[in-house]
N, C-alpha and C positions, 0 to 999 in steps of 0.2 A: 138502688140495686141491692139485691140480697147479698149479705156478707157471708162467704163460705170459707171455712178453714179446713185444711187437711192435716191430720195427725198420723204419724206412723212410728215405727220403732227402729232401733239401731241396726237390726238385722236386714234393713232395706238397702244398706250400702249406698245411700244417696250422698254424693259429694257435698261437703258443707257449703260450698259457694252456691250450688244449685238450690239446696234447701233454703238458704238465706234469701236468695233472689226470688223464690216462689212463695216464701212465707210458710214453708212446711215445718210443722212442729215435730221434731224427732225426739222421742223418749229414749234415752240411752240404755243400752244393755249394760249389765254389771259384770265386772271381771273380779273374781276372787283370786287374789295372788297371795299365796301362803295364808296369813291370817288377816289380811287387809282386803277391803272392798273398794273398787274404783268404778267410776262411771266412764265407760269407753267414749272417747271423743271430748270429754270434759276434763277429767282428772288424769287420764292417760290417753295418748293418741293411739290410733290403730297401729302405727309403726312400733310403738313401745310395747304394745301387747304382743305383736308378732315376735319381736325379739325375745320376749319372755317365754313364749310358747316354743320357739325353735331352740333356744338355749338349753332347755331341759333342766335348768337349775332351780326352777321354781314350780310350785304346784299352781297351775292356772285352771280355773273353772269358770265358765260363763254362766250367768244367771239372769233370770227375767226380772225386770223392774216390778216392784210391788203394786198392788191395786191402789195404795195410798198415793203413789207417785202419779198414776193416771188420774186419780180423783182430783189432785191438785191442779193438774193440767186442764182438765175439763172445767173445774170451778172457775179458773182464771178467764175462761171464755164466755161464761154465762153473762148474758146481758150486753156483751160487746160483739158477739158473733151470732148470726141467725141460724147457721147450719154447720155442723161439724161432721166430717167423714173421718173415722178413725180406722185406718187400713193396716192390717198387721200380718205378721208371720203366720203361715198355715198352722191350724190347730193340731195337725198330726206331726208337726215339726217342733212344737214348743208350746209353752203355756201362756204366752204373751196375751193372746186374745181373752183367755180366761180371767186374767187380772183386770183387763179393761172392762169386761162384763161386770165383774164384782164392783169396780169403781162406779160404773153407770148406775147400778142399783142403789147407790148411796147418795146420788145427786138429788137436790131439791127440784120440785116442779119449776119449770121456767119456760120462756118462749124460745130458748135455744134448743134446736133439735140435734140429737146425736145419733148417728148411724154407725154401728160397728160392722166391719167387713173382714171376713176370712179370705185372705188373698190366695190361699192354697199354694203359696210359693215362698221364696226366700231370696235374699240378695237382690240383685237388680231385676229379678222376676217380680218381686214385690215393689221394689223402688220405682220401676218404670210405670207401674199402675198409679202410685202416689203422685209421680211427676206429671203424668197425663192428666190426672184429676185436678191438680193444682193449676196447670196451664189453662184448662178449660174454665175453671172458676175465675182465673184472672182475666179471661177473655169475655166474661159476663154470662157464662152458662147458668141456667137455673138449676136448683138442687136436683130436680127430677132428671135433668139431662146429665148432670155429673154422676148421679147414681147409675144411670144406664151405661154411661161410658166406663165407669169403674168395672162393672160386672162383665161388660163386653170385652174389655181389655184383658181381664183375668182369663176369660175363655180362649182368647187368641194369643196368649203369651205362654211360651214353652221353655222349660229349662232342662238341659241335660248336662251331665258332668261326669268326671272320673276322679278317682283318688289314687295316690301312690300305695296306700295301705288301708285295709279295712279297719284297722285298729281303732281309729278315732270315731268312726261311725258306729262301730260295735259298742263302744263305751257309752255312747249317747242313748242306746236302746231304740233308735229311730228306725232300725232295719228289722222288719218282721219276716225274717228268713229262717228256715230250718237250719239246724246246726250243720248238717251235712252239706247243704248248699253254700252256707257261709264259709265252711272249710275249703271248698273247692274254689271259691272266689278269692281266697287269700293269695292264691298263686298266680292270679291274673290281674289285669287292669280293666275291670268291667265298667262299661258305661252305665250310668243310672239316670233315670228320668223322674221328674216330679209328676206323678199321675194323680190328679185330684188331690194334690197336697201330700201324697205319700211317696216315699222314696222306693222305687222298684227297679230291678235290673232291666236294662234295655238291650244291651248287646255285650257278648263276651269277647273281649279283646285281650290278647296275651301280652302285648308289649306297649310301651308308652307311644311309640310311633303309630301303632295300629289304633290306639285310643284317640290320638289327635286326628287321624284319618276318619275315625268314627264321628267326631264332632263335625268335621266337614260334611260327611255324608248326611248327618242329621239335618243340617241347613239345606243341603242340596235337594233333599227329598220333598221340601215344601214347594207346592206349585206357585205360591205367592209369598214374598217376604218383604216387609217394609223396613224393619230394623233388626240389626244383629249386634249383640254385645258379647265380646269375648272376655271371659273372666279367668283370672289366674291367682294363685296364692304366692308362690315363691319362685316361679320359673318364667320370668318375662321373656327369656330367650326362646321359649317354645311358642310364644304368641306370634312371633314373626313367621314361624313355620306354618301355623294355621292361617294367617293372613295371606300368605302366598297361595295356599290351596283355594281359599275363598275368592280371591281376586277375580278369576274368570266369571264367576256367577254372581258375585256381590262385591262391587268395587271397594277396595280397602279403605278409601277415604271416607266411605259411609259407615264403616264398622267402628263402633265404640269399643274402647279397650279399658277395662277397669280391674282393679285388684279386689278380690273378695275382702270384705271387711273382716276384722279379727273375730267378731262374734260368730260369723259363719265359718271362717277358716279354722277356728278352734275345734269344730266338729268334723271338718274334712281332712285336716292335717296338711303338712307341707307337700308341695307338688301337685295339689289339686288344680284342675282346670275345668272350664265349662263354657257353654254358650247359652245365651238367652235369645230366643227368636220371637219377634212380634210379627204375626202374619199380616196385620192390617185388617181392614173391614171390607167386605164385599161392596162393590159399587152398586148403587141403585137399589 
């Protein structure tokens, strides 16, 4: 049987136990704290990074792992794995894939095939793609089947979210909005969607309660939904409000609840919430 390996990065927010169970290689995002650099999930836990961000007592900046780190990961698989799918944070959201591309260019010729994939997503929008691919590979899918599944899952997975303040997103430079538009958004709780990997405004909501209602409406508007993941940063109490709204259309026992990983939360700020929706595939 063809041996397939899935690689992703720390912005996928895959729970460590699931990554271990499925054999997913997660390249950690880096946290620069004051003058020191830590690997998130190895040197510092997500909870520890969250505490540093929220406290405001330290300068915390998230950074992409270098191409040399990816090169080391890929080289470790040469000769032992037949096919590697390396699925990463959307290129419009960060430079992770660029580092992976640079690493691939330095690899020696080998029988191990390496396919790099732009997920056009983040958090469990990305993570769910990597998990689906790893499960398919574990079930004996061929590389061509895994490749088709990855790209189909990307097309049918959608992420929408809101933030308490635009400050964190503004600092990252990932919002391509005119200054006047950004200024007006500072006074509201706008819903934003990942559209082809780009953060764009989705709906103007003025209060947190309306923003949570907007998350529900986003799910409700899909004619077909297979999976829903509710994401939060620092307000687990608001998750219950959203679950109550979702329950009549999507049973709460089927909804996954997860906390944004610190690598993502650092760009969204405290109070952020979102949902990931996987439509599933058309039958027949």
